[in-house]
N, C-alpha and C positions, 0 to 999 in steps of 0.2 A: 696763663701761658703767653708766650711771645712768639710771633712768626717773623723770622728774619729771612730776607730775600736778597741774594747777591746775583744781579742780572749781568751776565757776561755776554761776549760776542758769540759763543758757542752754546753755552748752557745757562739756565737759571739754576743756581744752587740754593735750596731752601732748607731751613732748619726750624724746628720748634723747640723752644726752651721752657723748662719748668724751673724757675729761678735761674741758677747758673748751670743747670744740667741740660745738655743737649739730648733730648729724648728721641728725636728722629731727624733724619737728613735725607733729602731726595733731590733729583735733578729732572729738569724738563728742558727739552731742546729749544734753543732760541730760534724763533721763526718770525721775521719781520712782517710777514703777510698775514699773520693771525690776529684776531680781534680780542678785545678784552673779555668778551663772553666765552670765547674758546679757551683762553687761559684760565678763566674762572672755573670752567669745567675740569681742566687739568688739575688745578690746585685742589678742588673739592675731592676729586677722585684719589689724589695722592694722600690727602689727610685721612680719608676714609680707609685707605689701604693700611695706614698705620693706626687705625682705631682712635683717631683724634676727632673730637667733636668741635667743629668750628665755633660753636657758641662758647666754648671754654677758652678761646683765644682772646686775650684782653687788649692786644695791640700788635702792631706790625711796623717794621722798618724796611725800607728798600734802598739799596745802594746799586746804582746802575751806571754802566758805561755804554749803554745803547739808548740815547735820548729819544729816538723815534718810537720806542716802545714804552716809555715812561707812563704816558696816559693810559695805555691799554692795561698795564700792570696795576696801576692805581685803581682803575675801574674793577679789575679782576679781584683784587684784595677786598675792596669795598663790598663787592657782591657776595664774597664768601664769608667774611667775618663781620660785616656791617660797620667797619671802621676804615677810614682812610689811613694809609701807611705814612709814617714819618719818612721824608725824603732826605737822603744824605746829599748835602750841597752847601753852597754859600750861606753863611749865617748859622749853621749848626754848631753847637757847642762841642768842641772836640777835646779840649784840654791840652792841645798841642799848638805851639807857636809855629805857624807856617811861614818859613823864610825862603820863599821862592819869588820869582819876578812878579807873577800875578796869582795870588792865592786862590782867586775865584776859578782858575783853570785847573786846579789840582783834581785829578780823577778820583772818583768816589772810592774805587778799589785801593788806590794808594793811601788815601787818608784812613780808610778802615783798617788796612793792614798795619799801618804805623801806630794807630791808637791801640790795637790789640797787642802788638809786640811790646810797646813800652809798658802797658799795663801788666802784662804777664811775665816779661823777661827783663824789663828795665832798659834804660838808655845808658850808653849809645847802642844802636843796633842797626843792622843792615837786613832788610826784608826782601826776599826773592819770591815772586809769585810766578810760577811756571804754568802758564795757561796758553790761550790762543796767542797772546803776546807774552814775552818774558819781561817783567818789570822789576826794577830795583828801587827800593826806597831807603833813604838814609836819614836816621834820626841821630842828632849829635848828643854829646854828654849832658847838655843842658835840657834835653827833651824837645829840641826844636827840629821840625821837619826841614831838612836842608835841600831836598831834591833827589835826583836819582838818574836812572837810565831806562830806556825802552828799546827792545830789540825783538825780532821775530821769534815766536814761540817754537819749541822743539818740533811739535807735530806740524805746525804751519810750514816750517822750513823743509821738513821731510816731504810733505805733500807737494810743495813746489818743485823739489828735486825730482820726485817720481814723475810728475807731470811733464817735466822738460827733458828727462833722460830716458830714452825709449827702452834701454836694456835693464833699468833698475826696477825691482819689484816693490809692491807695498809690503811693509814689514810690521810686525808687532814690536813695540818699543820695549827693549829689555837689555840689560848689560850683557855683552858677550864674555866668554871666558878670558879673552886676551885683547889687549889694545890693538895688536897687529892682526887684523882680520885676514883670514885665508880664503874667504869667499865673499861674494857681493853682499849677502845678507849680514854677515858678521862685520864686514867693513862699514856698512851703513849704520849698524847698531853701535859700533865703536865710535864713529864720528858723532852720532846723535847723543849718546849717553856720556862717554868719556870726554868728548869734545865740549859738551855743555858744562860738565862738572869742572873741567879745566878753565872754562870761561868764568864760572862762578868764583873759583879760587883766584884767578888772575884779576878779575874786576875788584874783588874784595881787597886784594893787596894794594891796588891803586887807590881805592876809596880810603883805606886805613892810612896810607901814606899822605893823602890829601887832608884827612882829618887831623892827623898827628897823634893818634892813639888807637888802640884796638877797639873792636866793637863786636857784640854778639851777632852771629849770623843765623837767621831764621828762614826756613824755606817752606813754602806752601804751594798749593796748586795741584791740579790733577796728575802731573808728571813729577811732582816734587820728590816723592819718596825714593824713586829709582835714581834720580840725579843726586840727591843729598847723600845717599849711601856711597857714592863714588867720589865725593869731594875729599880733598886732603885736609882742608880746614875743618875745624870742629863746627858742625852745623846741627841745628835742631830742626826736625821736621814736624810741622804742626798742620795737619790736614784741615782743621776746623778754625784756623786763625781768623778768616774773614767773617765767619758767622759769629764768633766770639766778639769781634770788633763791632759788628752791628748791634749785638746785645748791649755792649758797653756804651755805645753812643746813644742808644735808646734810653738807657737808664740815666745818663747824664743830662738828657734833654727833656725828661718827663718828671723828674723829681721836683 
């Protein structure tokens, strides 16, 4: 079995694969003050919760956008399964030509998402990851990673709005019945969900215009399903895209 770890700013998303089958997925809150031993205890507890014996895990791979926690998580994984994880970073064999100004600066999450999207849906493609940040990755028809865009995430923007506007409440993110909200909550939901979906559509229009041809649109991330359902462009929602990408990278680098 393989342990895949996607370390983000808000959560660690982990998955265990048996071959190509994802047999369990779980999340642990990202906390920069915790130690490797504390994260090891969390990982061990979650594996036991899903009745997975750490001794049966033959390898691990870690993709991280929180460099300050890399050492802690490497230590945690080593304590739990007895093996150091493969790190996604410069020098890893991705199978994708990275055509940006400085390939070494490409975020692990963007690389992993691009690898998985090309492998499973083909090129060209536009990958949207809707998490703490909203990121866009563009892979051209030749399978080359061309770059993308980064903007505040939906929940991040809502949190900032609520903290700065005294009369606006915290809300649960879901699509309202109408674009034109008739109360504060529905107006906020309309802006967050329909506004983000319109941004996805509009940015894809501009990206396609710049590429000169159409591209498949893939959406992932914790808020992706709600947004993708409201897009006017044809989109594919894939909630386990990054975990699959980590599995694919592990296989390409260990054969």
